[in-house]
TORKOL-4160 file (C-alpha; in steps of 0.2 Angstrom, whole numbers, padded with zeros to 4 digits, m for minus):
287
<pt num="1" X="m0163" Y="0008" Z="0041"/>
<pt num="2" X="m0165" Y="0018" Z="0057"/>
<pt num="3" X="m0150" Y="0011" Z="0064"/>
<pt num="4" X="m0140" Y="0015" Z="0046"/>
<pt num="5" X="m0146" Y="0032" Z="0046"/>
<pt num="6" X="m0140" Y="0036" Z="0064"/>
<pt num="7" X="m0122" Y="0027" Z="0060"/>
<pt num="8" X="m0121" Y="0038" Z="0045"/>
<pt num="9" X="m0127" Y="0053" Z="0053"/>
<pt num="10" X="m0113" Y="0052" Z="0067"/>
<pt num="11" X="m0101" Y="0047" Z="0053"/>
<pt num="12" X="m0104" Y="0063" Z="0044"/>
<pt num="13" X="m0103" Y="0075" Z="0058"/>
<pt num="14" X="m0088" Y="0065" Z="0068"/>
<pt num="15" X="m0077" Y="0058" Z="0053"/>
<pt num="16" X="m0060" Y="0059" Z="0062"/>
<pt num="17" X="m0067" Y="0050" Z="0076"/>
<pt num="18" X="m0075" Y="0037" Z="0065"/>
<pt num="19" X="m0058" Y="0036" Z="0055"/>
<pt num="20" X="m0048" Y="0034" Z="0070"/>
<pt num="21" X="m0059" Y="0021" Z="0077"/>
<pt num="22" X="m0056" Y="0011" Z="0063"/>
<pt num="23" X="m0037" Y="0014" Z="0064"/>
<pt num="24" X="m0038" Y="0008" Z="0083"/>
<pt num="25" X="m0049" Y="m0009" Z="0078"/>
<pt num="26" X="m0037" Y="m0013" Z="0063"/>
<pt num="27" X="m0021" Y="m0010" Z="0074"/>
<pt num="28" X="m0028" Y="m0021" Z="0087"/>
<pt num="29" X="m0034" Y="m0035" Z="0078"/>
<pt num="30" X="m0018" Y="m0036" Z="0068"/>
<pt num="31" X="m0008" Y="m0033" Z="0083"/>
<pt num="32" X="m0017" Y="m0047" Z="0093"/>
<pt num="33" X="m0016" Y="m0059" Z="0079"/>
<pt num="34" X="0003" Y="m0055" Z="0077"/>
<pt num="35" X="0007" Y="m0057" Z="0094"/>
<pt num="36" X="m0002" Y="m0073" Z="0097"/>
<pt num="37" X="0005" Y="m0081" Z="0081"/>
<pt num="38" X="0024" Y="m0076" Z="0086"/>
<pt num="39" X="0039" Y="m0076" Z="0073"/>
<pt num="40" X="0035" Y="m0080" Z="0055"/>
<pt num="41" X="0044" Y="m0095" Z="0048"/>
<pt num="42" X="0049" Y="m0086" Z="0031"/>
<pt num="43" X="0057" Y="m0102" Z="0025"/>
<pt num="44" X="0041" Y="m0112" Z="0027"/>
<pt num="45" X="0052" Y="m0126" Z="0033"/>
<pt num="46" X="0064" Y="m0127" Z="0019"/>
<pt num="47" X="0078" Y="m0118" Z="0027"/>
<pt num="48" X="0078" Y="m0105" Z="0012"/>
<pt num="49" X="0069" Y="m0088" Z="0012"/>
<pt num="50" X="0052" Y="m0092" Z="0004"/>
<pt num="51" X="0042" Y="m0077" Z="m0002"/>
<pt num="52" X="0027" Y="m0086" Z="m0005"/>
<pt num="53" X="0025" Y="m0087" Z="0015"/>
<pt num="54" X="0014" Y="m0071" Z="0013"/>
<pt num="55" X="0001" Y="m0082" Z="0003"/>
<pt num="56" X="m0003" Y="m0088" Z="0020"/>
<pt num="57" X="m0012" Y="m0071" Z="0023"/>
<pt num="58" X="m0020" Y="m0071" Z="0007"/>
<pt num="59" X="m0038" Y="m0074" Z="0014"/>
<pt num="60" X="m0036" Y="m0062" Z="0029"/>
<pt num="61" X="m0031" Y="m0047" Z="0017"/>
<pt num="62" X="m0045" Y="m0053" Z="0005"/>
<pt num="63" X="m0058" Y="m0052" Z="0020"/>
<pt num="64" X="m0050" Y="m0035" Z="0027"/>
<pt num="65" X="m0052" Y="m0027" Z="0009"/>
<pt num="66" X="m0070" Y="m0033" Z="0008"/>
<pt num="67" X="m0074" Y="m0028" Z="0025"/>
<pt num="68" X="m0066" Y="m0010" Z="0022"/>
<pt num="69" X="m0078" Y="m0008" Z="0007"/>
<pt num="70" X="m0093" Y="m0015" Z="0016"/>
<pt num="71" X="m0088" Y="m0001" Z="0030"/>
<pt num="72" X="m0087" Y="0013" Z="0017"/>
<pt num="73" X="m0104" Y="0009" Z="0011"/>
<pt num="74" X="m0111" Y="0008" Z="0028"/>
<pt num="75" X="m0105" Y="0025" Z="0031"/>
<pt num="76" X="m0110" Y="0032" Z="0015"/>
<pt num="77" X="m0093" Y="0038" Z="0012"/>
<pt num="78" X="m0091" Y="0032" Z="m0006"/>
<pt num="79" X="m0088" Y="0051" Z="m0012"/>
<pt num="80" X="m0078" Y="0055" Z="0003"/>
<pt num="81" X="m0066" Y="0042" Z="0001"/>
<pt num="82" X="m0066" Y="0045" Z="m0018"/>
<pt num="83" X="m0071" Y="0028" Z="m0022"/>
<pt num="84" X="m0087" Y="0034" Z="m0032"/>
<pt num="85" X="m0081" Y="0050" Z="m0039"/>
<pt num="86" X="m0079" Y="0055" Z="m0057"/>
<pt num="87" X="m0060" Y="0054" Z="m0061"/>
<pt num="88" X="m0053" Y="0071" Z="m0064"/>
<pt num="89" X="m0045" Y="0068" Z="m0081"/>
<pt num="90" X="m0033" Y="0084" Z="m0079"/>
<pt num="91" X="m0024" Y="0073" Z="m0066"/>
<pt num="92" X="m0023" Y="0057" Z="m0076"/>
<pt num="93" X="m0006" Y="0061" Z="m0084"/>
<pt num="94" X="0002" Y="0061" Z="m0067"/>
<pt num="95" X="m0006" Y="0044" Z="m0063"/>
<pt num="96" X="0000" Y="0036" Z="m0080"/>
<pt num="97" X="0018" Y="0043" Z="m0079"/>
<pt num="98" X="0019" Y="0037" Z="m0061"/>
<pt num="99" X="0012" Y="0020" Z="m0066"/>
<pt num="100" X="0022" Y="0017" Z="m0081"/>
<pt num="101" X="0038" Y="0012" Z="m0076"/>
<pt num="102" X="0033" Y="0000" Z="m0061"/>
<pt num="103" X="0020" Y="m0008" Z="m0074"/>
<pt num="104" X="0034" Y="m0012" Z="m0087"/>
<pt num="105" X="0046" Y="m0019" Z="m0074"/>
<pt num="106" X="0032" Y="m0028" Z="m0067"/>
<pt num="107" X="0026" Y="m0037" Z="m0083"/>
<pt num="108" X="0044" Y="m0041" Z="m0088"/>
<pt num="109" X="0048" Y="m0049" Z="m0071"/>
<pt num="110" X="0031" Y="m0059" Z="m0073"/>
<pt num="111" X="0037" Y="m0064" Z="m0091"/>
<pt num="112" X="0054" Y="m0070" Z="m0086"/>
<pt num="113" X="0044" Y="m0082" Z="m0073"/>
<pt num="114" X="0032" Y="m0089" Z="m0085"/>
<pt num="115" X="0043" Y="m0090" Z="m0100"/>
<pt num="116" X="0058" Y="m0096" Z="m0091"/>
<pt num="117" X="0051" Y="m0107" Z="m0077"/>
<pt num="118" X="0050" Y="m0127" Z="m0078"/>
<pt num="119" X="0037" Y="m0128" Z="m0065"/>
<pt num="120" X="0018" Y="m0126" Z="m0070"/>
<pt num="121" X="0014" Y="m0122" Z="m0052"/>
<pt num="122" X="0024" Y="m0106" Z="m0053"/>
<pt num="123" X="0011" Y="m0097" Z="m0065"/>
<pt num="124" X="m0003" Y="m0100" Z="m0051"/>
<pt num="125" X="0009" Y="m0094" Z="m0038"/>
<pt num="126" X="0011" Y="m0078" Z="m0048"/>
<pt num="127" X="m0007" Y="m0076" Z="m0050"/>
<pt num="128" X="m0010" Y="m0078" Z="m0031"/>
<pt num="129" X="0004" Y="m0065" Z="m0027"/>
<pt num="130" X="m0004" Y="m0053" Z="m0040"/>
<pt num="131" X="m0021" Y="m0057" Z="m0031"/>
<pt num="132" X="m0012" Y="m0053" Z="m0014"/>
<pt num="133" X="m0006" Y="m0037" Z="m0021"/>
<pt num="134" X="m0024" Y="m0031" Z="m0026"/>
<pt num="135" X="m0031" Y="m0035" Z="m0009"/>
<pt num="136" X="m0017" Y="m0027" Z="0001"/>
<pt num="137" X="m0019" Y="m0011" Z="m0010"/>
<pt num="138" X="m0038" Y="m0011" Z="m0007"/>
<pt num="139" X="m0037" Y="m0013" Z="0011"/>
<pt num="140" X="m0023" Y="m0001" Z="0014"/>
<pt num="141" X="m0028" Y="0013" Z="0003"/>
<pt num="142" X="m0047" Y="0013" Z="0008"/>
<pt num="143" X="m0041" Y="0013" Z="0025"/>
<pt num="144" X="m0026" Y="0026" Z="0024"/>
<pt num="145" X="m0030" Y="0037" Z="0009"/>
<pt num="146" X="m0049" Y="0034" Z="0010"/>
<pt num="147" X="m0056" Y="0035" Z="0028"/>
<pt num="148" X="m0041" Y="0042" Z="0037"/>
<pt num="149" X="m0038" Y="0056" Z="0025"/>
<pt num="150" X="m0056" Y="0061" Z="0025"/>
<pt num="151" X="m0056" Y="0063" Z="0042"/>
<pt num="152" X="m0041" Y="0072" Z="0044"/>
<pt num="153" X="m0045" Y="0083" Z="0030"/>
<pt num="154" X="m0060" Y="0091" Z="0039"/>
<pt num="155" X="m0048" Y="0096" Z="0054"/>
<pt num="156" X="m0031" Y="0099" Z="0044"/>
<pt num="157" X="m0026" Y="0107" Z="0028"/>
<pt num="158" X="m0024" Y="0095" Z="0012"/>
<pt num="159" X="m0005" Y="0095" Z="0015"/>
<pt num="160" X="m0005" Y="0091" Z="0033"/>
<pt num="161" X="m0019" Y="0078" Z="0030"/>
<pt num="162" X="m0008" Y="0070" Z="0018"/>
<pt num="163" X="0007" Y="0071" Z="0029"/>
<pt num="164" X="m0001" Y="0064" Z="0044"/>
<pt num="165" X="m0009" Y="0050" Z="0035"/>
<pt num="166" X="0006" Y="0045" Z="0027"/>
<pt num="167" X="0016" Y="0045" Z="0043"/>
<pt num="168" X="0003" Y="0034" Z="0051"/>
<pt num="169" X="0004" Y="0022" Z="0036"/>
<pt num="170" X="0022" Y="0022" Z="0039"/>
<pt num="171" X="0020" Y="0017" Z="0057"/>
<pt num="172" X="0007" Y="0004" Z="0053"/>
<pt num="173" X="0022" Y="m0006" Z="0046"/>
<pt num="174" X="0032" Y="m0007" Z="0061"/>
<pt num="175" X="0021" Y="m0020" Z="0067"/>
<pt num="176" X="0032" Y="m0032" Z="0056"/>
<pt num="177" X="0044" Y="m0032" Z="0070"/>
<pt num="178" X="0032" Y="m0043" Z="0080"/>
<pt num="179" X="0033" Y="m0057" Z="0068"/>
<pt num="180" X="0053" Y="m0057" Z="0069"/>
<pt num="181" X="0058" Y="m0044" Z="0056"/>
<pt num="182" X="0075" Y="m0036" Z="0057"/>
<pt num="183" X="0073" Y="m0019" Z="0066"/>
<pt num="184" X="0083" Y="m0010" Z="0054"/>
<pt num="185" X="0074" Y="m0018" Z="0039"/>
<pt num="186" X="0057" Y="m0014" Z="0048"/>
<pt num="187" X="0063" Y="0005" Z="0050"/>
<pt num="188" X="0067" Y="0006" Z="0033"/>
<pt num="189" X="0051" Y="m0001" Z="0026"/>
<pt num="190" X="0042" Y="0010" Z="0037"/>
<pt num="191" X="0051" Y="0025" Z="0030"/>
<pt num="192" X="0048" Y="0019" Z="0013"/>
<pt num="193" X="0029" Y="0016" Z="0017"/>
<pt num="194" X="0029" Y="0034" Z="0022"/>
<pt num="195" X="0037" Y="0041" Z="0006"/>
<pt num="196" X="0025" Y="0029" Z="m0004"/>
<pt num="197" X="0010" Y="0036" Z="0006"/>
<pt num="198" X="0014" Y="0053" Z="m0001"/>
<pt num="199" X="0014" Y="0047" Z="m0018"/>
<pt num="200" X="m0002" Y="0037" Z="m0016"/>
<pt num="201" X="m0011" Y="0051" Z="m0008"/>
<pt num="202" X="m0006" Y="0064" Z="m0021"/>
<pt num="203" X="m0010" Y="0053" Z="m0035"/>
<pt num="204" X="m0028" Y="0051" Z="m0027"/>
<pt num="205" X="m0030" Y="0069" Z="m0026"/>
<pt num="206" X="m0023" Y="0073" Z="m0043"/>
<pt num="207" X="m0036" Y="0061" Z="m0050"/>
<pt num="208" X="m0050" Y="0064" Z="m0038"/>
<pt num="209" X="m0051" Y="0043" Z="m0037"/>
<pt num="210" X="m0044" Y="0033" Z="m0025"/>
<pt num="211" X="m0044" Y="0018" Z="m0038"/>
<pt num="212" X="m0029" Y="0025" Z="m0047"/>
<pt num="213" X="m0019" Y="0025" Z="m0029"/>
<pt num="214" X="m0025" Y="0006" Z="m0027"/>
<pt num="215" X="m0019" Y="0003" Z="m0045"/>
<pt num="216" X="m0002" Y="0011" Z="m0040"/>
<pt num="217" X="0000" Y="0003" Z="m0024"/>
<pt num="218" X="m0004" Y="m0015" Z="m0031"/>
<pt num="219" X="0008" Y="m0013" Z="m0044"/>
<pt num="220" X="0022" Y="m0007" Z="m0033"/>
<pt num="221" X="0018" Y="m0023" Z="m0022"/>
<pt num="222" X="0019" Y="m0034" Z="m0037"/>
<pt num="223" X="0034" Y="m0027" Z="m0042"/>
<pt num="224" X="0043" Y="m0031" Z="m0026"/>
<pt num="225" X="0036" Y="m0047" Z="m0023"/>
<pt num="226" X="0039" Y="m0053" Z="m0041"/>
<pt num="227" X="0057" Y="m0048" Z="m0040"/>
<pt num="228" X="0059" Y="m0057" Z="m0024"/>
<pt num="229" X="0051" Y="m0073" Z="m0031"/>
<pt num="230" X="0061" Y="m0073" Z="m0047"/>
<pt num="231" X="0077" Y="m0071" Z="m0036"/>
<pt num="232" X="0070" Y="m0087" Z="m0027"/>
<pt num="233" X="0066" Y="m0098" Z="m0042"/>
<pt num="234" X="0079" Y="m0091" Z="m0055"/>
<pt num="235" X="0093" Y="m0085" Z="m0044"/>
<pt num="236" X="0105" Y="m0086" Z="m0059"/>
<pt num="237" X="0096" Y="m0072" Z="m0067"/>
<pt num="238" X="0101" Y="m0060" Z="m0053"/>
<pt num="239" X="0116" Y="m0070" Z="m0046"/>
<pt num="240" X="0109" Y="m0071" Z="m0029"/>
<pt num="241" X="0105" Y="m0086" Z="m0019"/>
<pt num="242" X="0088" Y="m0088" Z="m0011"/>
<pt num="243" X="0096" Y="m0090" Z="0006"/>
<pt num="244" X="0105" Y="m0073" Z="0004"/>
<pt num="245" X="0088" Y="m0063" Z="0002"/>
<pt num="246" X="0084" Y="m0059" Z="0019"/>
<pt num="247" X="0103" Y="m0055" Z="0023"/>
<pt num="248" X="0105" Y="m0044" Z="0007"/>
<pt num="249" X="0087" Y="m0036" Z="0013"/>
<pt num="250" X="0094" Y="m0031" Z="0030"/>
<pt num="251" X="0111" Y="m0025" Z="0023"/>
<pt num="252" X="0102" Y="m0014" Z="0011"/>
<pt num="253" X="0091" Y="m0007" Z="0025"/>
<pt num="254" X="0106" Y="m0001" Z="0035"/>
<pt num="255" X="0115" Y="0007" Z="0020"/>
<pt num="256" X="0112" Y="0026" Z="0019"/>
<pt num="257" X="0112" Y="0025" Z="0001"/>
<pt num="258" X="0097" Y="0014" Z="0002"/>
<pt num="259" X="0087" Y="0030" Z="0008"/>
<pt num="260" X="0089" Y="0037" Z="m0008"/>
<pt num="261" X="0074" Y="0029" Z="m0015"/>
<pt num="262" X="0062" Y="0034" Z="m0002"/>
<pt num="263" X="0068" Y="0052" Z="m0003"/>
<pt num="264" X="0065" Y="0051" Z="m0021"/>
<pt num="265" X="0047" Y="0044" Z="m0018"/>
<pt num="266" X="0044" Y="0057" Z="m0006"/>
<pt num="267" X="0050" Y="0072" Z="m0017"/>
<pt num="268" X="0040" Y="0064" Z="m0033"/>
<pt num="269" X="0024" Y="0064" Z="m0021"/>
<pt num="270" X="0027" Y="0082" Z="m0014"/>
<pt num="271" X="0029" Y="0087" Z="m0034"/>
<pt num="272" X="0012" Y="0079" Z="m0038"/>
<pt num="273" X="0004" Y="0087" Z="m0023"/>
<pt num="274" X="0010" Y="0104" Z="m0026"/>
<pt num="275" X="0004" Y="0104" Z="m0045"/>
<pt num="276" X="m0013" Y="0097" Z="m0039"/>
<pt num="277" X="m0013" Y="0112" Z="m0026"/>
<pt num="278" X="m0008" Y="0124" Z="m0039"/>
<pt num="279" X="m0022" Y="0118" Z="m0051"/>
<pt num="280" X="m0034" Y="0118" Z="m0037"/>
<pt num="281" X="m0030" Y="0137" Z="m0033"/>
<pt num="282" X="m0031" Y="0142" Z="m0052"/>
<pt num="283" X="m0048" Y="0133" Z="m0052"/>
<pt num="284" X="m0054" Y="0143" Z="m0037"/>
<pt num="285" X="m0048" Y="0160" Z="m0044"/>
<pt num="286" X="m0057" Y="0156" Z="m0060"/>
<pt num="287" X="m0074" Y="0153" Z="m0052"/>
């Protein structure tokens, strides 16, 4: 008990040091794993891009998510990371509005795979992909919008804490270069992750709960993976051959028009954030 109290006391007085320490540990572990594993065969030895290659990381992501929740419990940061705080119902409408379209699209794509598929194993793959998306959402949100934002917010304004944590979230995705991903595609992915980080963080602040950010992160990833999977198993629906997926992704990454989406997402995140900031100022003025 003495050790736990000492850890929590240090975390309470040095939150940024603890948060950056967690970042360093995660980057070291993931970086070492990627460097030693080498380029990933995204075709799973079939000669065609197979999006289910990510399921090879399902156990690792699940362990990482569980460890982050355990670390937060050890640090006593349940409220600080907004895991245990009461939801601010005034901000839920922003979360619902942001979640609405991705949820509908993800459900629609999932239904296409389930109804149109002729392989019973596809349903299990779909379920595993969704579980994978949940574990990634829990791990990355508790790490970046949870511990890192908390540490930064003790030294920076909410705006800059959001910007810096989102920027580091984007840079985290640059590690995919080490597994053989195209540089242009990786840069686009990192820029997109930065924009999404702003949205996730703004939703967390609006709702005063990280669970809404985790939900949005999960649904967003599910939409991307389900879309890639339907292109793989039912290419006639999207007029796309599975082997063309990587090439199309790379071409989209170097197209200037492709940056319209992250710019839109960044703008949406800023809108949600500034509406939250305005609401907080009004609440302080009435107090």
